[in-house]
All heavy atoms as an XYZ file, in Angstrom:
1059
protein
N     113.242     93.661    102.050
C     112.057     93.800    102.873
C     112.085     95.098    103.678
O     111.038     95.657    103.943
C     111.927     92.600    103.809
C     111.494     91.331    103.098
S     110.003     91.535    102.136
C     108.803     90.928    103.249
N     113.263     95.539    104.053
C     113.375     96.778    104.805
C     112.821     97.951    104.001
O     112.137     98.808    104.563
C     114.834     97.037    105.188
C     114.987     98.300    106.005
O     114.312     98.407    107.052
O     115.758     99.188    105.580
N     113.083     97.968    102.711
C     112.590     99.061    101.868
C     111.062     99.079    101.853
O     110.446    100.149    101.942
C     113.126     98.928    100.447
N     110.426     97.915    101.765
C     108.965     97.853    101.761
C     108.395     98.359    103.084
O     107.392     99.073    103.108
C     108.482     96.425    101.485
C     108.766     95.975    100.088
C     109.738     95.027     99.834
C     108.063     96.511     99.008
C     110.014     94.613     98.534
C     108.326     96.106     97.714
C     109.293     95.160     97.476
O     109.559     94.767     96.200
N     109.027     97.987    104.181
C     108.580     98.452    105.488
C     108.722     99.965    105.585
O     107.818    100.660    106.043
C     109.378     97.769    106.604
C     108.911     98.157    108.015
C     109.889     97.701    109.093
N     111.247     98.174    108.893
C     111.672     99.425    109.134
N     110.832    100.331    109.576
N     112.926     99.765    108.944
N     109.858    100.476    105.118
C     110.086    101.926    105.161
C     109.070    102.678    104.310
O     108.598    103.745    104.698
C     111.510    102.245    104.722
C     112.528    101.789    105.766
C     113.962    102.034    105.353
N     114.188    103.423    105.007
C     115.047    103.815    104.065
N     115.753    102.929    103.391
N     115.216    105.082    103.801
N     108.732    102.129    103.145
C     107.710    102.754    102.293
C     106.377    102.790    103.034
O     105.663    103.796    103.020
C     107.564    101.997    100.950
C     108.818    102.200    100.094
C     106.321    102.459    100.190
C     108.890    101.285     98.882
N     106.043    101.703    103.701
C     104.751    101.597    104.384
C     104.603    102.571    105.550
O     103.489    103.006    105.854
C     104.535    100.171    104.868
N     105.693    102.926    106.198
C     105.584    103.768    107.390
C     106.012    105.219    107.173
O     105.846    106.033    108.087
C     106.374    103.171    108.586
C     105.835    101.798    108.951
C     107.860    103.123    108.313
N     106.535    105.551    106.011
C     106.980    106.927    105.793
C     105.796    107.884    105.832
O     104.695    107.549    105.405
C     107.796    107.076    104.489
O     108.420    108.355    104.485
C     106.921    106.953    103.264
N     106.034    109.089    106.362
C     104.946    110.043    106.535
C     105.130    111.344    105.757
O     104.309    112.240    105.867
C     104.727    110.363    108.030
C     105.994    110.936    108.649
C     104.236    109.143    108.776
C     105.811    111.484    110.051
N     106.217    111.449    104.978
C     106.367    112.672    104.185
C     107.046    112.377    102.845
O     107.694    111.344    102.671
C     107.098    113.767    104.970
C     108.514    113.403    105.309
O     109.305    113.047    104.446
N     108.851    113.488    106.595
N     106.860    113.293    101.929
C     107.352    113.111    100.557
C     108.876    113.088    100.488
O     109.432    112.383     99.652
C     106.823    114.234     99.649
C     105.340    114.228     99.481
S     104.765    112.742     98.673
C     103.085    113.198     98.385
N     109.526    113.854    101.351
C     110.983    113.889    101.321
C     111.565    112.509    101.646
O     112.480    112.039    100.971
C     111.524    114.944    102.297
C     111.179    116.367    101.927
C     109.734    116.768    102.280
O     109.101    116.118    103.152
O     109.243    117.719    101.657
N     111.023    111.871    102.672
C     111.492    110.531    103.021
C     111.173    109.529    101.918
O     111.975    108.640    101.634
C     110.871    110.061    104.329
C     111.429    110.771    105.538
O     112.419    111.489    105.457
N     110.782    110.598    106.672
N     110.018    109.667    101.300
C     109.637    108.762    100.222
C     110.586    108.923     99.035
O     111.011    107.935     98.435
C     108.186    109.013     99.809
C     107.555    107.974     98.910
C     107.562    106.591     99.556
C     106.124    108.386     98.554
N     110.958    110.149     98.717
C     111.911    110.387     97.634
C     113.271    109.793     97.981
O     113.940    109.202     97.130
C     112.040    111.881     97.334
C     112.964    112.195     96.169
C     112.461    111.646     94.852
O     111.314    111.844     94.500
N     113.314    110.943     94.118
N     113.676    109.920     99.233
C     114.948    109.349     99.669
C     114.928    107.823     99.519
O     115.904    107.226     99.046
C     115.227    109.736    101.121
C     116.544    109.227    101.634
C     116.779    109.636    103.085
O     115.927    110.224    103.752
N     117.953    109.313    103.583
N     113.836    107.201     99.889
C     113.702    105.750     99.744
C     113.775    105.361     98.271
O     114.473    104.415     97.900
C     112.386    105.255    100.382
C     112.420    105.457    101.894
C     112.122    103.789    100.028
C     111.070    105.323    102.579
N     113.072    106.112     97.416
C     113.110    105.854     95.970
C     114.543    105.942     95.451
O     115.004    105.069     94.711
C     112.221    106.843     95.223
C     112.308    106.716     93.702
C     111.528    107.803     92.983
N     110.107    107.625     93.080
C     109.393    106.824     92.309
N     109.987    106.115     91.383
N     108.100    106.736     92.452
N     115.253    106.979     95.847
C     116.637    107.165     95.402
C     117.535    106.027     95.878
O     118.382    105.533     95.126
C     117.187    108.509     95.902
C     116.490    109.707     95.264
O     115.803    109.537     94.225
O     116.622    110.816     95.823
N     117.356    105.603     97.125
C     118.161    104.508     97.667
C     117.896    103.203     96.923
O     118.836    102.452     96.615
C     117.875    104.329     99.158
C     118.436    105.438    100.013
C     117.999    105.343    101.464
O     117.467    104.287    101.880
O     118.194    106.334    102.200
N     116.626    102.933     96.622
C     116.292    101.716     95.875
C     116.949    101.744     94.507
O     117.541    100.755     94.062
C     114.754    101.550     95.755
C     114.146    101.230     97.124
C     114.404    100.451     94.749
C     112.623    101.276     97.149
N     116.881    102.889     93.837
C     117.495    103.020     92.509
C     119.014    102.875     92.586
O     119.621    102.242     91.719
C     117.110    104.355     91.883
N     119.627    103.432     93.631
C     121.078    103.321     93.790
C     121.521    101.877     94.005
O     122.521    101.432     93.451
C     121.568    104.166     94.974
C     121.558    105.655     94.683
O     121.431    106.037     93.498
O     121.664    106.441     95.647
N     120.768    101.145     94.818
C     121.153     99.779     95.169
C     120.788     98.777     94.080
O     121.585     97.903     93.736
C     120.518     99.365     96.519
C     120.760     97.892     96.811
C     121.060    100.237     97.650
N     119.571     98.915     93.516
C     119.058     97.880     92.620
C     118.983     98.282     91.149
O     118.631     97.472     90.303
C     117.661     97.426     93.073
C     117.673     96.852     94.470
C     117.181     97.590     95.544
C     118.180     95.586     94.715
C     117.186     97.068     96.829
C     118.192     95.061     95.994
C     117.697     95.813     97.048
O     117.709     95.297     98.314
N     119.245     99.545     90.845
C     119.137     99.989     89.458
C     117.730    100.457     89.147
O     117.005    100.904     90.042
N     117.330    100.362     87.871
C     116.000    100.845     87.481
C     114.894    100.220     88.346
O     114.915     99.023     88.629
C     115.862    100.396     86.027
C     117.277    100.248     85.546
C     118.070     99.797     86.747
N     113.966    101.056     88.749
C     112.899    100.614     89.642
C     111.829     99.885     88.833
O     111.296    100.432     87.873
C     112.297    101.811     90.400
C     113.378    102.438     91.284
C     111.083    101.405     91.216
C     112.958    103.684     92.003
N     111.497     98.648     89.218
C     110.463     97.890     88.512
C     109.088     98.551     88.641
O     108.819     99.271     89.617
C     110.451     96.523     89.207
C     111.676     96.484     90.041
C     112.101     97.887     90.297
N     108.227     98.305     87.681
C     106.892     98.898     87.658
C     106.113     98.601     88.946
O     105.412     99.462     89.469
C     106.113     98.392     86.443
C     104.746     99.011     86.287
C     104.755    100.527     86.150
O     105.749    101.096     85.642
O     103.757    101.157     86.556
N     106.245     97.391     89.477
C     105.525     97.023     90.700
C     105.963     97.874     91.894
O     105.138     98.280     92.717
C     105.718     95.534     91.031
C     105.175     94.583     89.987
C     106.117     94.356     88.799
O     107.248     94.877     88.799
O     105.683     93.656     87.876
N     107.257     98.146     91.980
C     107.765     98.978     93.076
C     107.348    100.423     92.855
O     106.989    101.128     93.804
C     109.301     98.840     93.210
C     109.849     99.772     94.297
C     109.681     97.393     93.501
N     107.359    100.872     91.604
C     106.869    102.216     91.285
C     105.428    102.384     91.734
O     105.061    103.424     92.289
C     106.963    102.485     89.780
C     108.079    103.437     89.452
O     108.489    104.248     90.272
N     108.561    103.336     88.242
N     104.607    101.371     91.482
C     103.211    101.426     91.888
C     103.107    101.531     93.406
O     102.321    102.326     93.928
C     102.461    100.194     91.373
C     100.978    100.126     91.696
C     100.224    101.308     91.120
C     100.400     98.824     91.165
N     103.904    100.772     94.118
C     103.913    100.830     95.579
C     104.309    102.228     96.065
O     103.698    102.772     96.992
C     104.869     99.777     96.132
C     104.914     99.608     97.633
C     103.568     99.144     98.168
C     106.002     98.614     98.006
N     105.305    102.828     95.428
C     105.730    104.178     95.788
C     104.628    105.200     95.494
O     104.399    106.128     96.279
C     107.016    104.544     95.049
C     108.269    103.798     95.513
C     109.378    103.911     94.478
C     108.737    104.318     96.866
N     103.938    105.030     94.387
C     102.838    105.942     94.040
C     101.699    105.823     95.047
O     101.104    106.831     95.443
C     102.324    105.659     92.634
C     103.290    106.095     91.551
C     102.745    105.822     90.165
O     101.843    106.571     89.749
O     103.211    104.867     89.526
N     101.391    104.611     95.472
C     100.334    104.420     96.467
C     100.726    105.041     97.805
O      99.895    105.642     98.491
C     100.019    102.936     96.630
C      99.372    102.271     95.411
C      99.237    100.775     95.638
C      98.041    102.908     95.079
N     101.996    104.936     98.161
C     102.481    105.573     99.391
C     102.362    107.089     99.280
O     101.978    107.766    100.243
C     103.923    105.166     99.666
N     102.659    107.605     98.110
C     102.532    109.042     97.877
C     101.072    109.484     98.050
O     100.800    110.489     98.708
C     103.031    109.379     96.478
C     102.949    110.841     96.140
C     103.406    111.109     94.719
O     103.467    110.218     93.888
N     103.708    112.347     94.436
N     100.149    108.722     97.503
C      98.732    109.052     97.659
C      98.303    108.980     99.126
O      97.529    109.816     99.596
C      97.876    108.116     96.807
C      97.983    108.312     95.303
C      97.258    107.190     94.565
C      97.451    109.683     94.879
N      98.828    108.006     99.851
C      98.517    107.881    101.272
C      98.975    109.122    102.037
O      98.251    109.664    102.879
C      99.178    106.625    101.850
C      98.966    106.442    103.341
C      99.675    105.217    103.890
N     101.033    105.005    103.446
C     102.100    105.643    103.923
N     101.973    106.562    104.847
N     103.307    105.354    103.469
N     100.169    109.604    101.719
C     100.707    110.791    102.376
C      99.866    112.019    102.020
O      99.510    112.825    102.889
C     102.191    111.005    101.997
C     103.040    109.878    102.590
C     102.686    112.374    102.449
C     104.443    109.788    101.997
N      99.515    112.153    100.755
C      98.694    113.283    100.312
C      97.324    113.252    101.002
O      96.809    114.295    101.418
C      98.535    113.251     98.792
C      99.841    113.488     98.047
S      99.745    113.063     96.297
C      98.786    114.431     95.666
N      96.747    112.074    101.124
C      95.439    111.941    101.773
C      95.526    112.312    103.253
O      94.650    112.995    103.785
C      94.909    110.518    101.602
N      96.590    111.876    103.904
C      96.710    112.169    105.338
C      96.831    113.667    105.587
O      96.344    114.172    106.603
C      97.892    111.418    105.954
O      99.113    111.949    105.516
N      97.436    114.407    104.673
C      97.537    115.863    104.816
C      96.168    116.522    104.740
O      95.973    117.619    105.241
C      98.460    116.442    103.744
C      99.908    116.130    103.985
C     100.782    116.745    102.929
C     102.237    116.402    103.185
N     103.124    116.980    102.169
N      95.218    115.849    104.125
C      93.845    116.359    104.030
C      92.939    115.708    105.082
O      91.730    115.819    105.009
C      93.287    116.120    102.636
C      93.971    116.954    101.573
C      93.264    116.756    100.253
N      93.755    117.638     99.227
C      93.253    118.839     98.951
N      92.243    119.292     99.641
N      93.753    119.560     97.984
N      93.564    115.033    106.049
C      92.861    114.356    107.134
C      91.899    113.286    106.623
O      90.836    113.054    107.195
C      92.146    115.364    108.035
C      93.096    116.310    108.725
C      92.407    117.260    109.676
O      91.192    117.125    109.907
O      93.097    118.145    110.194
N      92.315    112.618    105.541
C      91.540    111.505    105.003
C      92.122    110.224    105.579
O      93.301    109.937    105.411
C      91.577    111.492    103.460
C      90.914    112.758    102.924
C      90.899    110.241    102.917
C      91.071    112.949    101.423
N      91.286    109.475    106.269
C      91.700    108.242    106.928
C      91.842    107.103    105.923
O      92.755    106.293    106.008
C      90.679    107.881    108.007
C      90.955    106.613    108.745
C      90.000    106.389    109.910
C      88.560    106.399    109.447
N      87.606    106.083    110.510
N      90.904    107.031    104.969
C      90.971    105.966    103.968
C      90.241    106.372    102.709
O      89.354    107.236    102.734
C      90.372    104.659    104.518
O      88.977    104.793    104.695
N      90.649    105.742    101.615
C      89.958    105.868    100.334
C      89.740    104.444     99.850
O      90.696    103.691     99.671
C      90.784    106.658     99.309
C      91.131    108.052     99.835
C      90.028    106.753     97.976
C      92.141    108.810     98.984
N      88.489    104.081     99.686
C      88.155    102.735     99.251
C      87.217    102.815     98.052
O      86.721    103.891     97.718
C      87.475    101.931    100.380
O      86.301    102.626    100.801
C      88.409    101.738    101.560
N      86.996    101.678     97.428
C      86.007    101.623     96.362
C      84.795    100.855     96.860
O      84.903     99.934     97.667
C      86.565    100.938     95.097
O      86.967     99.613     95.413
C      87.728    101.717     94.518
N      83.644    101.284     96.368
C      82.390    100.606     96.650
C      81.565    100.712     95.375
O      81.065    101.790     95.045
C      81.675    101.262     97.833
C      80.364    100.599     98.187
C      80.336     99.380     98.842
C      79.149    101.201     97.845
C      79.142     98.765     99.164
C      77.946    100.599     98.155
C      77.946     99.382     98.812
O      76.759     98.766     99.116
N      81.516     99.628     94.631
C      80.860     99.686     93.321
C      81.619    100.649     92.428
O      82.842    100.537     92.276
N      80.926    101.619     91.884
C      81.558    102.635     91.036
C      81.844    103.924     91.808
O      81.950    104.999     91.233
C      80.669    102.941     89.822
C      80.508    101.793     88.832
C      79.562    102.183     87.703
C      81.855    101.359     88.267
N      81.987    103.792     93.118
C      82.255    104.949     93.972
C      83.640    104.873     94.588
O      84.098    103.796     94.965
C      81.236    105.001     95.124
C      79.846    105.272     94.656
O      79.508    106.389     94.317
N      79.026    104.234     94.632
N      84.253    106.032     94.720
C      85.403    106.186     95.600
C      84.839    106.717     96.906
O      84.071    107.690     96.907
C      86.410    107.187     95.034
C      87.224    106.758     93.828
C      88.146    107.875     93.391
C      88.025    105.518     94.145
N      85.186    106.092     98.007
C      84.656    106.489     99.307
C      85.794    107.110    100.114
O      86.784    106.441    100.419
C      84.061    105.283    100.060
C      83.467    105.733    101.384
C      83.033    104.552     99.199
N      85.651    108.376    100.433
C      86.645    109.121    101.194
C      86.155    109.203    102.640
O      85.123    109.823    102.919
C      86.815    110.536    100.632
C      87.380    110.557     99.241
C      86.575    110.294     98.137
C      88.720    110.829     99.038
C      87.096    110.310     96.852
C      89.252    110.846     97.749
C      88.431    110.578     96.664
N      86.887    108.581    103.558
C      86.542    108.601    104.979
C      87.529    109.517    105.693
O      88.745    109.315    105.610
C      86.611    107.200    105.573
O      85.709    106.346    104.915
N      87.007    110.504    106.379
C      87.824    111.512    107.041
C      88.049    111.157    108.505
O      87.200    110.524    109.145
C      87.156    112.891    106.939
C      87.174    113.458    105.545
C      86.288    113.014    104.587
C      88.101    114.419    105.199
C      86.309    113.529    103.290
C      88.138    114.944    103.913
C      87.235    114.492    102.957
N      89.193    111.591    109.056
C      89.488    111.394    110.467
C      88.475    112.138    111.333
O      88.004    111.637    112.337
C      90.891    111.906    110.817
C      91.981    111.011    110.288
O      91.774    109.783    110.219
O      93.053    111.538    109.932
N      88.192    113.366    110.931
C      87.248    114.223    111.653
C      86.124    114.586    110.688
O      86.166    114.224    109.510
C      87.960    115.493    112.141
C      89.121    115.171    113.057
O      88.963    114.489    114.052
N      90.313    115.629    112.688
N      85.156    115.324    111.160
C      84.093    115.767    110.268
C      84.703    116.578    109.129
O      85.532    117.462    109.359
C      83.081    116.628    111.020
C      82.304    115.831    112.046
O      82.381    114.603    112.084
N      81.569    116.519    112.881
N      84.289    116.248    107.895
C      84.824    117.010    106.766
C      84.226    118.407    106.778
O      83.149    118.648    107.323
C      84.572    116.294    105.434
C      83.134    116.059    105.117
N      82.325    117.039    104.635
C      82.376    114.941    105.215
C      81.112    116.551    104.453
N      81.118    115.278    104.802
N      84.976    119.313    106.194
C      84.551    120.701    106.140
C      84.010    120.998    104.745
O      84.304    120.278    103.798
C      85.740    121.613    106.452
C      86.377    121.356    107.802
C      87.622    122.168    108.005
C      88.930    121.521    107.668
N      89.211    120.167    107.906
N      83.244    122.043    104.642
C      82.707    122.443    103.337
C      83.851    122.681    102.351
O      83.746    122.342    101.180
C      81.849    123.699    103.490
C      81.063    124.048    102.272
C      80.104    125.186    102.530
C      79.256    125.406    101.295
N      78.226    126.406    101.529
N      84.963    123.198    102.846
C      86.119    123.468    101.982
C      86.718    122.179    101.410
O      87.371    122.207    100.372
C      87.190    124.256    102.742
O      87.660    123.506    103.841
N      86.484    121.031    102.090
C      86.993    119.762    101.570
C      86.367    119.406    100.231
O      86.954    118.685     99.436
C      86.751    118.623    102.566
C      87.601    118.748    103.813
O      88.736    119.244    103.711
O      87.123    118.343    104.887
N      85.179    119.905     99.974
C      84.494    119.600     98.707
C      85.208    120.221     97.512
O      85.066    119.744     96.390
C      83.040    120.067     98.762
C      82.158    119.338     99.779
C      80.773    119.974     99.826
C      82.060    117.864     99.449
N      86.004    121.256     97.744
C      86.723    121.916     96.652
C      87.703    120.980     95.962
O      88.014    121.165     94.800
C      87.452    123.163     97.164
C      86.516    124.271     97.534
C      87.275    125.496     97.973
C      86.279    126.584     98.352
N      86.949    127.827     98.703
N      88.188    119.976     96.676
C      89.153    119.072     96.052
C      88.531    118.290     94.901
O      89.236    117.751     94.062
C      89.791    118.141     97.088
C      88.928    117.040     97.598
S      89.883    115.948     98.686
C      88.989    116.182    100.188
N      87.208    118.249     94.828
C      86.522    117.518     93.770
C      86.123    118.417     92.597
O      85.517    117.945     91.634
C      85.268    116.831     94.325
C      85.561    115.875     95.440
C      85.290    116.212     96.758
C      86.116    114.633     95.179
C      85.557    115.330     97.792
C      86.397    113.745     96.202
C      86.113    114.102     97.510
N      86.451    119.700     92.662
C      86.019    120.661     91.640
C      86.455    120.301     90.220
O      85.716    120.531     89.277
C      86.518    122.070     91.968
C      85.689    122.736     93.056
O      84.645    122.172     93.452
O      86.092    123.829     93.514
N      87.643    119.763     90.057
C      88.178    119.507     88.716
C      88.049    118.059     88.276
O      88.765    117.612     87.386
C      89.646    119.934     88.648
C      89.790    121.423     88.842
O      88.999    122.207     88.336
N      90.791    121.822     89.603
N      87.142    117.319     88.915
C      86.958    115.915     88.587
C      85.500    115.697     88.200
O      84.595    116.168     88.897
C      87.318    115.017     89.798
C      87.086    113.560     89.481
C      88.746    115.240     90.224
N      85.303    115.006     87.082
C      83.923    114.699     86.717
C      83.452    113.544     87.580
O      84.220    112.656     87.948
C      83.830    114.333     85.236
O      84.606    113.193     84.962
N      82.224    113.567     87.938
C      81.661    112.537     88.790
C      80.638    113.167     89.709
O      80.584    114.380     89.886
N      79.828    112.330     90.301
C      78.761    112.794     91.182
C      79.184    112.622     92.627
O      79.581    111.540     93.045
C      77.492    111.993     90.901
C      76.305    112.426     91.696
C      75.095    111.587     91.332
C      73.920    111.987     92.211
N      72.756    111.137     91.954
N      79.086    113.696     93.407
C      79.462    113.677     94.812
C      78.213    113.456     95.665
O      77.168    114.058     95.421
C      80.128    115.001     95.225
C      81.432    115.179     94.457
C      80.370    115.052     96.725
C      82.066    116.519     94.653
N      78.359    112.579     96.646
C      77.281    112.352     97.614
C      77.908    112.345     99.001
O      78.886    111.650     99.252
C      76.588    111.018     97.349
C      75.445    110.739     98.319
C      74.639    109.511     97.934
N      75.410    108.285     97.904
C      75.597    107.488     98.953
N      75.104    107.807    100.135
N      76.290    106.368     98.830
N      77.330    113.153     99.870
C      77.815    113.218    101.250
C      76.964    112.263    102.073
O      75.757    112.457    102.218
C      77.740    114.653    101.803
C      78.627    115.564    100.946
C      78.140    114.692    103.272
C      78.505    117.027    101.253
N      77.600    111.231    102.578
C      76.903    110.193    103.323
C      76.655    110.621    104.770
O      75.569    110.469    105.288
C      77.718    108.906    103.285
O      77.207    107.946    104.142
N      77.687    111.134    105.402
C      77.609    111.632    106.775
C      78.746    112.623    106.970
O      79.420    112.985    106.023
C      77.649    110.486    107.799
C      78.889    109.613    107.656
O      80.003    110.170    107.554
O      78.752    108.377    107.662
N      78.969    113.050    108.207
C      79.972    114.089    108.489
C      81.399    113.655    108.175
O      82.284    114.484    108.045
C      79.923    114.517    109.967
C      78.593    115.003    110.450
C      77.691    113.848    110.891
O      78.189    112.829    111.400
O      76.476    113.963    110.700
N      81.626    112.346    108.078
C      82.982    111.859    107.878
C      83.174    111.118    106.559
O      84.250    110.580    106.310
C      83.384    110.936    109.032
C      83.502    111.658    110.355
C      84.030    110.736    111.423
C      84.204    111.511    112.715
N      84.860    110.721    113.740
N      82.143    111.081    105.698
C      82.227    110.259    104.498
C      81.693    110.990    103.278
O      80.593    111.546    103.309
C      81.425    108.951    104.682
O      81.794    108.354    105.924
C      81.699    107.983    103.551
N      82.501    110.974    102.211
C      82.087    111.538    100.926
C      82.258    110.461     99.863
O      83.305    109.817     99.783
C      82.929    112.778    100.548
C      82.728    113.901    101.573
C      82.577    113.261     99.143
C      83.605    115.112    101.340
N      81.231    110.272     99.049
C      81.265    109.333     97.932
C      81.450    110.113     96.645
O      80.817    111.146     96.451
C      79.947    108.554     97.825
C      79.752    107.482     98.854
C      79.445    107.790    100.173
C      79.857    106.143     98.501
C      79.247    106.801    101.119
C      79.664    105.139     99.444
C      79.365    105.480    100.744
O      79.169    104.496    101.665
N      82.316    109.619     95.783
C      82.488    110.177     94.442
C      82.175    109.072     93.458
O      82.921    108.094     93.345
C      83.914    110.688     94.231
C      84.238    111.180     92.817
C      83.373    112.379     92.434
C      85.716    111.518     92.698
N      81.052    109.217     92.746
C      80.662    108.205     91.769
C      81.309    108.533     90.433
O      81.208    109.646     89.930
C      79.140    108.167     91.606
C      78.679    107.078     90.676
C      77.163    107.014     90.573
O      76.452    107.864     91.077
N      76.676    105.993     89.911
N      82.002    107.534     89.881
C      82.699    107.679     88.612
C      82.193    106.614     87.641
O      81.563    105.646     88.050
C      84.210    107.510     88.822
C      84.888    108.498     89.762
C      86.292    108.040     90.089
C      84.909    109.888     89.141
N      82.525    106.782     86.385
C      82.176    105.743     85.415
C      83.215    104.627     85.480
O      84.325    104.810     85.990
C      82.102    106.315     83.986
O      83.358    106.918     83.668
C      80.985    107.348     83.870
N      82.857    103.478     84.948
C      83.693    102.271     85.056
C      85.111    102.466     84.527
O      86.073    101.953     85.092
C      83.005    101.122     84.310
C      83.692     99.799     84.472
C      82.929     98.693     83.781
C      83.617     97.362     83.986
N      82.896     96.258     83.373
N      85.281    103.240     83.449
C      86.609    103.407     82.852
C      87.604    104.116     83.780
O      88.806    104.021     83.575
C      86.519    104.127     81.508
C      85.893    105.494     81.604
O      84.884    105.681     82.283
N      86.468    106.456     80.927
N      87.135    104.794     84.813
C      88.037    105.459     85.758
C      88.721    104.485     86.709
O      89.651    104.852     87.400
C      87.276    106.503     86.594
C      87.047    107.797     85.872
C      85.865    108.031     85.196
C      88.018    108.789     85.868
C      85.642    109.228     84.537
C      87.820    109.987     85.211
C      86.623    110.195     84.540
O      86.424    111.371     83.892
N      88.267    103.234     86.752
C      88.776    102.294     87.734
C      89.925    101.431     87.223
O      90.346    100.508     87.908
C      87.632    101.443     88.301
C      86.748    102.255     89.202
C      85.682    102.972     88.689
C      87.017    102.348     90.555
C      84.891    103.750     89.519
C      86.230    103.124     91.391
C      85.157    103.827     90.866
N      90.458    101.748     86.061
C      91.700    101.123     85.604
C      92.795    101.691     86.517
O      92.801    102.896     86.801
C      91.933    101.494     84.131
C      93.062    100.772     83.465
C      94.439    101.342     83.747
O      94.602    102.576     83.877
O      95.363    100.545     83.842
N      93.702    100.859     87.034
C      94.649    101.331     88.065
C      95.392    102.628     87.744
O      95.431    103.533     88.581
C      95.622    100.152     88.207
C      94.800     98.961     87.860
C      93.868     99.427     86.770
N      95.973    102.753     86.574
C      96.732    103.974     86.244
C      95.812    105.196     86.184
O      96.183    106.281     86.628
C      97.471    103.810     84.910
C      98.690    102.972     85.043
C      99.809    103.799     85.633
N     100.813    102.934     86.198
C     101.466    103.200     87.309
N     101.259    104.289     87.967
N     102.367    102.371     87.765
N      94.616    105.015     85.628
C      93.660    106.120     85.548
C      93.225    106.533     86.949
O      93.151    107.724     87.263
C      92.433    105.713     84.707
O      92.880    105.278     83.426
C      91.457    106.862     84.550
N      92.956    105.566     87.789
C      92.525    105.858     89.155
C      93.609    106.609     89.929
O      93.310    107.560     90.658
C      92.157    104.557     89.867
C      91.438    104.693     91.196
C      90.189    105.541     91.081
C      91.094    103.310     91.728
N      94.843    106.224     89.746
C      95.947    106.931     90.405
C      96.008    108.378     89.925
O      96.170    109.304     90.728
C      97.287    106.199     90.164
C      97.326    104.923     91.007
C      98.478    107.101     90.499
C      98.499    104.009     90.700
N      95.842    108.601     88.626
C      95.857    109.974     88.099
C      94.697    110.790     88.666
O      94.869    111.963     89.022
C      95.823    109.964     86.571
C      97.130    109.514     85.959
S      97.228    109.412     84.154
C      95.804    110.186     83.537
N      93.516    110.194     88.763
C      92.360    110.885     89.318
C      92.612    111.238     90.783
O      92.346    112.368     91.214
C      91.080    110.022     89.167
C      89.932    110.586     89.985
C      90.686    109.907     87.701
N      93.129    110.294     91.548
C      93.404    110.567     92.958
C      94.470    111.640     93.137
O      94.373    112.478     94.034
C      93.791    109.272     93.682
C      92.626    108.313     93.916
C      93.136    106.960     94.401
C      91.624    108.898     94.892
N      95.471    111.638     92.277
C      96.480    112.712     92.336
C      95.830    114.068     92.087
O      96.155    115.055     92.741
C      97.556    112.481     91.283
C      98.666    111.645     91.750
C      99.829    111.810     90.807
N     100.840    110.862     91.147
C     101.554    110.191     90.281
N     101.349    110.364     88.993
N     102.460    109.348     90.675
N      94.929    114.103     91.129
C      94.239    115.351     90.793
C      93.381    115.821     91.973
O      93.348    116.994     92.288
C      93.371    115.123     89.557
C      92.800    116.358     88.952
C      92.105    115.988     87.651
C      91.606    117.210     86.941
N      90.918    116.869     85.693
N      92.708    114.893     92.620
C      91.855    115.230     93.761
C      92.691    115.661     94.960
O      92.404    116.673     95.596
C      90.963    114.029     94.143
C      89.922    113.768     93.057
C      90.285    114.258     95.492
C      89.172    112.466     93.219
N      93.729    114.909     95.268
C      94.498    115.129     96.492
C      95.618    116.144     96.344
O      96.170    116.599     97.348
C      95.096    113.803     96.970
C      94.103    112.715     97.326
C      94.837    111.407     97.590
C      93.250    113.120     98.510
N      95.969    116.482     95.112
C      97.100    117.370     94.875
C      96.977    118.687     95.608
O      95.901    119.243     95.761
N      98.097    119.136     96.090
C      98.132    120.413     96.786
C      98.575    121.488     95.816
O      99.371    121.261     94.925
C      99.104    120.353     97.956
C      98.686    119.337     98.981
C      99.682    119.278    100.096
O      99.565    120.109    100.999
O     100.556    118.414    100.045
N      98.089    122.681     96.036
C      98.449    123.810     95.185
C      99.527    124.638     95.874
O      99.540    124.773     97.082
C      97.231    124.708     94.932
C      96.047    123.979     94.362
C      96.107    123.972     92.886
C      94.836    123.305     92.364
N      94.724    123.281     90.986
N     100.412    125.192     95.050
C     101.382    126.115     95.624
C     100.803    127.525     95.571
O      99.664    127.734     95.165
C     102.749    126.006     94.917
C     102.692    126.414     93.458
O     101.805    127.145     93.037
N     103.638    125.950     92.684
N     101.583    128.511     95.944
C     101.066    129.874     96.036
C     100.603    130.456     94.702
O      99.810    131.374     94.664
C     102.093    130.804     96.704
C     103.442    130.878     96.061
C     104.364    129.726     96.454
O     104.010    128.901     97.298
O     105.457    129.645     95.874
N     101.073    129.941     93.587
C     100.648    130.443     92.279
C      99.496    129.633     91.697
O      99.080    129.861     90.583
C     101.823    130.404     91.307
C     102.886    131.400     91.678
C     103.842    131.572     90.526
N     104.821    132.562     90.884
C     106.119    132.405     90.767
N     106.596    131.281     90.282
N     106.935    133.359     91.102
N      99.013    128.646     92.450
C      97.875    127.849     91.984
C      98.247    126.710     91.073
O      97.398    126.036     90.526
N      99.545    126.463     90.899
C      99.984    125.342     90.056
C     100.121    124.095     90.904
O     100.399    124.169     92.086
C     101.331    125.667     89.394
C     101.236    126.795     88.396
C     102.574    127.042     87.754
C     102.482    128.182     86.762
N     103.769    128.522     86.204
N      99.950    122.962     90.259
C     100.086    121.692     90.959
C     101.531    121.511     91.395
O     102.460    121.720     90.624
C      99.681    120.566     90.006
C      99.318    119.307     90.683
C      97.932    119.351     91.298
O      97.129    120.216     90.992
N      97.669    118.427     92.164
N     101.736    121.111     92.640
C     103.083    120.810     93.116
C     103.593    119.549     92.433
O     102.821    118.675     92.103
C     103.099    120.605     94.623
C     103.044    121.883     95.424
C     103.257    121.560     96.885
C     103.273    122.811     97.719
N     103.433    122.507     99.126
N     104.892    119.469     92.268
C     105.467    118.283     91.638
C     105.437    117.101     92.574
O     105.505    117.240     93.785
C     106.921    118.561     91.240
C     107.007    119.424     90.020
C     108.285    119.155     89.294
O     109.298    118.906     89.911
N     108.228    119.196     87.992
N     105.313    115.944     91.979
C     105.304    114.712     92.748
C     106.698    114.109     92.718
O     107.560    114.555     91.961
C     104.298    113.711     92.146
O     104.627    113.493     90.783
C     102.887    114.259     92.255
N     106.899    113.087     93.512
C     108.211    112.452     93.529
C     108.467    111.788     92.190
O     107.558    111.371     91.499
C     108.355    111.444     94.680
C     107.361    110.300     94.524
C     108.233    112.114     96.003
C     107.599    109.173     95.479
N     109.712    111.699     91.811
C     110.097    111.125     90.515
C     110.701    109.769     90.687
O     111.528    109.482     91.404
C     111.079    112.045     89.808
C     110.505    113.399     89.525
C     109.313    113.361     88.573
O     109.183    112.480     87.739
N     108.416    114.295     88.722
């Protein structure tokens, strides 16, 4: 239970990787369910770096709620994703996707693509393993 609590409260990728390594050291191969939990924590950390308070679904929409008013530059994160963007208010952006995007693994890949940070050469930074 301590590992689950630590995953829930970690605020950076380095700590999340350390938790992953500790789980693997103690318990062996990480089960798919725990991997999913680690991936969701990773997305939470990535979202918080972009000042996104929450990402929820509403019908066929992903709803991005920002801590503060979103900036025009925030729209760039959607450049490489197909879907229709609708700005609801200063703190909310809707991304309408087709139904096939809402399969859990596909949705995680889409969110990684949206939230991923670029390094100085414009390549996607690596995620935790």
